[in-house]
N, C-alpha and C positions, 0 to 999 in steps of 0.2 A: 580105901575109898575115903574121900574127904567128907566131913560132916556137912549137913545143911546149913549150919550156923556160919561156916566160913565161906560158903559159896555165895556168889552174887548172882542175882537174876539179871537177865538181859534188860538194858535200860531203854529199849525201844518203846515207843508210845503205842505199839500195837498190842499191848497186854500180853507180850510174849512171856511164856513161862520157862523158857529154856535158860540154861546156865550161861552166864557171860564168860566167854573164854578168852576174849581179847579186850584189852583196855586201851582206850584212845588216850594218847599222851596229851592231847590238847584239852579235852573236856573232862578227862579222868573218869569216864563212864565205861562200864563193861558191857559188851555186846556178844550175842551169839554169833556164829559164823555168818549166817544169812544177813543179819542186821548190821554186822560190822562192815560187810561188803556194801550194803546200802548207805551206811554212814560215810564210807570212803567215797562212794559215788556222789553223795550230797556235797561233801567237801570239795570234790573235783569240780562239780558244777559251780560252786561258789568261787573257786579260784579262776575258772573259765570266765565268769562274770567280771571278776576284778581285772583279768587280762584284757577282756573286751573293752571295759571302761578305760583302762590304760591306753589301749590302741586309739580310742576316740580322742582322748586328751592329747596324745602324741600327734595325731592327725591335725587337731585344732591348732596346736602349737606350731607345727610345720606350715600350716596355712597362714598363720599370722606372720611368721618369719618371711615367707615368700610373697605375701600380698600386703605389704605395709600400707599400700594406698587404700586398702579397704578398711583401715582402722577408723573407728567412729570419729575420732578427733581430727582426722585428716579432712573430712568434709567441713567440720567446724572451722578449721584453719583456712580452708579454701574460701568459705563463705565470708569469714572475717577479712581475708585479703581482698576479695571483690568489693565488699562494702567500703573498705578503707580506700581503695583505688577510686571508687566513685566519689567519696567525700573529698579526696585530694583533688580530683579533676574539677569538682564543683568549686572548691576554694580557689583553684588556679584560674578558673573562668572569672570568678568574682574579682580577684586581684588584677587580672588583665583589664577588665572593664574599669576598675578604679584607676589603674595606671593610665589608661587611654583618656579618661575624663580629666584627671589631674594634669597630665601631659598636655592635653589640648588647651586647658585653661592657661597653663604656664607659657606655652608657645604663643598663645594669643596675646598675653601680656607683653612678652618680649617683642612680638611683631608690632604691637602698638607703640612701644617705646622706640623701636627702630624706625617706625614711620614718623614719630615726632622728631627724632634726631635728623631724619632725612629732610623734613620740612625746615628745620633750623639751618642745616647746612645749605640747602637750596636758597633760602632767603638771604643768608649771610653772603653767599657767592653772588647772587643777583644784585643785591644792594651794595655790595662791596663794603659791608658795614661790620667787619669783624676785626678783633684785635687778638693779641697773644692769649689773653685770659679766656676768650671765647674758644679758641683752638684747644687750649688746655682742658676746658670743660667738656668740649665735644670728644676729645680723646679719652677722657675719664669715663664719659657716658658709654663710649664705644667699647672700652675695656670691660666695664661692668656688664654690658650686654654679652660680650664674648665669654666672660666668666660664668654668667648665668646659663648661657647656652651649653658650655662645657659641663656644668654641674648636672645638667639634664642627662648626660650620658653616663654619669657615675653613680646613679641611684642604686641603692642596694635593698634587698629584702631581708628582714630579720626573721 
């Protein structure tokens, strides 16, 4: 029989006085048969908890993989997109209005110059008071008006 000096008592917190006959490799404590079984059940419960937590993480990962649209940044991106579209539409409206105003002014100026040229041509024909220089000036004025009218159609936006 072994002496009391070499025997270890059960490491259970129940103040068990029995001899520890099984040593746990993980915590290096000796337990009696009854408490060793409880210790193994406790370790089994812990691994079950870890497996359960693993399953939850795996489920969350699969959810994120399959439901990328539910990612929090997706809403942020969608909101940014909508706000940007609204800003672009507002700017486009402003630019259209500005173009309409400037184009109207430009066309009114051209119309006035064309009207003035029309008067000069009419008076020149009625009074038969024109010479080659007048015809050259009127041609130049008419070409200038045509160029200005053509420039109106090649406007660009930067």
